[in-house]
C-alpha positions as CSV (number, residue, x, y, z in Angstrom):
1,M,23.5,-22.7,-6.3
2,V,20.8,-22.9,-3.6
3,P,18.4,-20.0,-3.1
4,R,19.0,-18.2,0.2
5,T,15.9,-18.6,2.3
6,D,16.7,-17.3,5.9
7,A,14.5,-15.4,8.5
8,A,15.2,-12.0,6.9
9,D,13.8,-13.4,3.7
10,A,11.0,-14.6,5.5
11,M,10.1,-11.1,6.9
12,R,10.3,-9.0,3.4
13,C,7.9,-6.5,3.0
14,P,4.8,-7.5,0.9
15,C,5.3,-4.2,-1.1
16,N,8.1,-5.8,-2.9
17,S,10.6,-3.0,-1.8
18,G,13.0,-5.7,-1.0
19,D,13.4,-4.5,2.5
20,T,12.1,-5.9,5.7
21,Y,8.7,-5.4,6.8
22,E,9.8,-3.4,10.0
23,A,12.0,-1.2,7.8
24,C,9.5,-0.7,5.4
25,C,5.7,-0.4,5.6
26,G,5.5,-1.8,9.3
27,R,7.2,1.5,10.6
28,F,4.0,3.3,9.3
29,I,1.5,0.5,9.6
30,D,2.3,-0.5,13.2
31,A,3.0,3.3,14.3
32,P,0.6,4.7,16.7
33,E,-2.2,6.9,14.9
34,G,-0.9,10.3,14.3
35,A,2.6,9.2,14.2
36,G,4.6,7.8,11.4
37,Y,3.4,9.2,8.3
38,P,4.5,7.9,4.8
39,P,6.7,10.8,3.4
40,T,5.5,10.3,-0.2
41,A,2.4,9.1,-2.1
42,E,4.2,6.4,-3.3
43,A,5.5,5.3,0.1
44,L,1.7,5.5,1.3
45,M,0.7,3.3,-1.9
46,R,3.3,0.6,-0.7
47,S,1.7,0.7,2.8
48,R,-1.6,0.6,1.8
49,Y,-0.7,-2.6,-0.4
50,T,0.7,-4.1,2.6
51,A,-2.2,-3.5,4.7
52,F,-4.4,-5.2,2.1
53,A,-2.0,-8.1,2.0
54,T,-1.7,-8.3,5.9
55,G,-5.6,-7.9,6.2
56,N,-5.1,-4.4,8.1
57,A,-8.6,-2.6,7.5
58,A,-8.0,-0.1,10.4
59,Y,-4.9,1.2,8.6
60,L,-6.5,1.5,5.2
61,L,-9.3,3.1,6.6
62,R,-6.9,5.4,8.9
63,T,-4.9,6.5,5.5
64,W,-8.2,7.2,3.3
65,H,-9.2,10.9,2.8
66,P,-12.4,11.9,4.7
67,D,-14.0,13.0,1.6
68,T,-14.1,9.7,0.1
69,R,-13.6,7.0,2.9
70,P,-16.3,4.4,3.6
71,A,-17.8,4.0,6.6
72,S,-16.6,0.4,7.0
73,L,-14.2,-2.1,5.1
74,E,-14.3,-5.8,4.9
75,L,-11.4,-7.7,3.4
76,D,-11.8,-10.9,1.8
77,P,-9.4,-13.3,3.7
78,E,-9.5,-15.6,0.8
79,Q,-7.8,-13.0,-1.6
80,Q,-4.0,-13.4,-1.3
81,W,-2.2,-10.5,-2.7
82,Y,1.4,-11.5,-3.6
83,R,3.2,-8.9,-5.6
84,L,3.1,-4.9,-6.2
85,D,4.8,-3.2,-9.5
86,I,4.6,0.6,-9.1
87,L,4.5,1.5,-13.1
88,E,4.6,5.2,-12.7
89,T,4.4,8.2,-9.9
90,S,3.5,11.8,-10.7
91,A,4.1,14.4,-8.1
92,G,3.8,13.1,-4.7
93,G,7.0,14.1,-3.0
94,P,7.8,15.4,0.4
95,W,7.1,19.0,-1.0
96,D,4.0,18.4,-3.3
97,T,0.4,18.5,-2.5
98,D,-1.1,15.7,-4.6
99,G,0.5,13.0,-6.4
100,V,-0.5,10.1,-8.5
101,V,0.6,6.3,-8.8
102,R,-0.3,3.9,-11.1
103,F,0.4,0.4,-10.2
104,T,-0.2,-3.3,-10.7
105,A,-1.1,-5.8,-7.5
106,R,-1.3,-9.2,-8.1
107,Y,-3.4,-11.8,-6.4
108,R,-4.5,-15.3,-5.9
109,Y,-8.4,-15.9,-5.5
110,D,-10.4,-19.1,-5.2
111,G,-7.4,-20.7,-7.1
112,E,-7.0,-18.4,-9.7
113,R,-4.2,-15.9,-10.5
114,G,-5.3,-11.9,-11.1
115,A,-3.9,-8.6,-11.5
116,L,-5.6,-5.6,-10.7
117,T,-4.1,-2.5,-12.5
118,E,-5.1,1.2,-11.0
119,T,-4.3,4.6,-11.3
120,S,-4.8,6.1,-7.6
121,R,-4.8,9.9,-6.5
122,F,-3.4,11.0,-3.1
123,L,-3.5,14.3,-1.5
124,R,-1.3,15.5,1.7
125,L,-3.2,17.2,4.3
126,G,-0.8,18.7,6.7
127,R,2.0,15.8,7.2
128,Q,0.0,13.1,6.2
129,W,-0.7,11.2,2.8
130,L,-4.1,10.1,2.0
131,Y,-5.4,8.1,-0.5
132,L,-8.4,9.9,-2.4
133,D,-9.5,7.7,-5.2
134,A,-8.5,5.8,-8.4
135,L,-8.6,7.4,-11.6
136,D,-8.9,4.2,-13.4
137,I,-9.0,0.6,-12.6
138,S,-8.4,-2.3,-15.0
């Protein structure tokens, strides 16, 4: 059997959810500022990964907690993010005020493959989930 490759496959969301970009992370990333918030910490994590994969530093800064957000962010266009695996989530639901997501993000850089495993903390301010910091990175 020949693998299916159609326009929908080409538009799959980089976060590895299986949905199209528009139905998944795009509805948050492309929403005007102040609208379209991810409903959970995991959804925010997925959209932030997609922002890394698509080079959208503005979205990353917009979804970073003001207490830990850097003044600017430059992404290396040579680093290609190609797979996200969510390993574990703790809290981070629609009624929680904090959450933790552990994930592995796989990338290619300078012809080499690599992986980043991180345990990230998220806080919800009002209706918006924000990335706070990393508990551990390997």
